[in-house]
N, C-alpha and C positions, 0 to 999 in steps of 0.2 A: 390387312385386307385384299380382297381379291381384286383384280382390275377391274371387273365389272362392276364390282360392290363400291370402289373407290369412285369410279366414274360416275356412279348415280348417286352418291352423296355429293360430289362436288355440283353435279347437275339441278340438286335441290336447292330451296331457298334458306341460305344463310347470308348472315352479312359477314362478308370478308375482311381479313385484315391484309391490306398489301403493305410489304415491306419492300425499299428501296435504298439502294447504297447511297450514302451523301458522303463526300470527300472529306469535309470539314466539320464532322461530327459522327454521332452514332445515326443506322439507318433511320430513315422515315418511316413509321408505321402509321397505317391511316386507315380506319373503316372506309369499307366502299360498296357499293351495290355492284353486283356482276350477273353475267349469265353465262352457260357452260353448256353445250350439246357433246355427251360422250364421243369420244374421238376428235372434238375439234381443239380450238384454242379458247382460253378464259378471255370475256371480254367485259369491258369495262369502259367508262367516260370520265374524262376530266377537263378541267379548262387548260390549253395547251400552255399559256403562261404562267399557271398557278405554280407553286412550288413542287407539286407532285407531278405536273407536267415537266417541267425543266429538268428533274431528278432523274424521270424515267429517260427524258432523252439521251441524257448525258451518261446515264449507266447501262443503258441499253439492256438490261436485266431486271428483273423482278420476282419476289415470292410473293404467293396468295395463300392465306392459311384460313381455315372454316372448321367449324367445332359444332358438336351439339352439347349444349349447356346442361343437358338434364342426362341423369342416370338412363340407360347406359352410355356414357361418354365416346366421344368418337372425334377424331379429326382427321382434314385431308390437308395437305400442304403440296405446293405445285410449285417448282420455279422453272425459269427460262427466259430465253430472250424476249424482247418485247418491240412491238411494232407501233407506230402510232400514225394514223391516217385519219382523214376526213371522215365524219361519219356519215352514213345514209340518213335520208330524212326522218326515219322511223326508228333509229338507234335508241335515242333516249327513250321515245317512248315504250319503247319495248321493254327496256331495263326496267324504267319506273312503274310499269303495269305489273312485271313480276312481284314486285315488293309492295305497291299499293292497291292493286287490283285496276280494274278500268279506268272506273270514275276518279280514283284518287291518281293513278297515272298522270290520266289526261290533266287534271288540276296542278300535278307538280310540275309538267312540260308547260303548261301556260303560265305560270306564275315563275319560271325557271327560263326564259330564253336561252337557248345553246349557242351563245355568239361566238365563244371562244372553243367550244368543245372537241376534243379530237377522241378519237375509237382508239383504247389501247387493247392490243393482243399479247397476251401471254402467251407462247407455245411450249406447252408443259414437256420438260427433259427429264425431269426428276420428280418422283412423287414419294412423299412420307406419309403413312398413314398408320391408324390405330383404331380399332374397334373394341370396346371393353363389354360388347352383350354378351360373351361367352365367360365373363367371370364370375367363379364360383366363390361367392362370399359368405357361405354357409358349410 
């Protein structure tokens, strides 16, 4: 994929799989909602004291992989350093609305108060991608 194509693909709505190093076992792989704007960082939310939050803080790095699950298959994976910060008031609503729409996003946020949430930013350093759109099957 070209740089523009992979960034546009990552900016589309996909459930991502976040992978984080774990010293006492295999990496933690967890499905996540995220947001991305081309040229920026990948952003997601998690609870600060959750296993995911603690591992992200300890590792200081993570990878996120997203895919298209129907033909023509495609995927983008990014990895890089992470920073964890206090979220802005509307970060959770913005991410939830991306996946659930305005009404669903509001309902999700109202039912899941962001008491211990942190905003996780992955700064992409390496990209891996494939797009089988040009695959000749015949």
